[in-house]
C-alpha positions, 0 to 999 in steps of 0.5 A: 344085215338085220334091223337091230344091227343096222340101227346100232351101226347108225348110232355108232357112225352118225351119233345117237342124234341121227334117230332123235326125232325126225324119222317118222315114216307117216305116208302122204295124206290121201285125198280124203275130205279131210285133206280137202278141208286142209286145202280149203283152210290154207289160203285163209287170212290170218285169224279167219275161221278155218274148216274144223269142229274145234280150234285144234282141228282147224289148226291141224287142217291148216298146218297139214296144207303148209307141209313145211316150216322152220323148227327149233327143237330141244329134247331131253332124254331120260338120262338128262342129255339134251339134243337140239335140232334146228332147220326145216321140218316137213310132214305128210310125207315126213321130211327134214333138213336139220343141224342136230347137236348132241352133248358130244356131237354135231351133224347135218341130217336130211330126210325125204320119206323113209330115206335119211342122209347124214353128212359125214365128217370124213367122206367115203370114196369122196362122197360126203353123205351116207344114205340109210333106207329106213324101210329096207327089208320091210316097213320101218318101226313107228317113231315120232316125227316131232313136227307141228302137224303131229303134235296137233294130231295128238290132241285131236279128239281128246276131251281132256284138252283145256284152254289155258288163260292167256298170260302177259308173255303170250303174243296177242291172239295166241291160244294156249291149250293143255292136255294131260293124257294117259296111255289109254287116252292116246290110244282112244279115237272118236269122230274128231280123230277121223279127220286124219287119213286112217293110215296116218292115224294108225301110225301115230297111235303105234308111235305112242303106244309105249307111253303111259302118259303125255303132258302137252302144252300147245300155243296156237298163234292168231294165224291158226298155226302152232307156234310153240309146243312143250311136252313131257312123255312118260313110259316105264323107263322114265320121262323125256321132254321136248320144247319146240318152236315153229314158224315160216309155215309154207314159206320155206323151200321143200327138203331135197335129197343130196345129189346121188353122186355125193351119197355113199350107201350105209353098207359102204360106210360100214365097211369103210368104203372101197 
């Protein structure tokens, strides 16, 4: 079965929300100096300086080390339809355990690496989960993971990032950064961006190359972790927006796949079981 058919079938079986966010295929960070910097900063006391040449880079380095956080994400597509995701997000490698609610659907989705497990409303052969390997037949197409490290990575090395004056609604110690980036800005890279492992940097650029513009607001808390993100993405088909909040960095349990004996393969579900 080719990739197009597989993707369309997933939308029919699990609802379009299955592939909304959370399906990035960024590989784990290598043990470069950047990764070592992340480890050095992870144990710092809240508000303590973290290795990095800018506050955004310092936050990225610390966030990379945390690996997991709790997330609440609300995404509105070009047609005005809103999907919400609530649960655990992971990065480097990508992972999630989310309850995803769309206008007419609700499902639980678990991802570890390139494999997505969707909880079925009706078990197949007694198995309540469907498994889909996004890398089957070749490397998966780039897609956004919508995790806090990824949002920060979009701002790395960008000269157009500005510090916004604090407001009465901002928590004490919070720093609010705003960037209005063109498609060319998103593809540009400088020495600051190279703090990322090269394979992850290339993947991120691929995942946003269809965008003509990105508006991003990121609030970094006094603990140096990103607490809130608001983005508006523009491409030749229109605009979509995302609002996200994150907390519990490094304090939540890692995502684990469902037991193998409870999982039906995608093709088995497509065929209606044995």
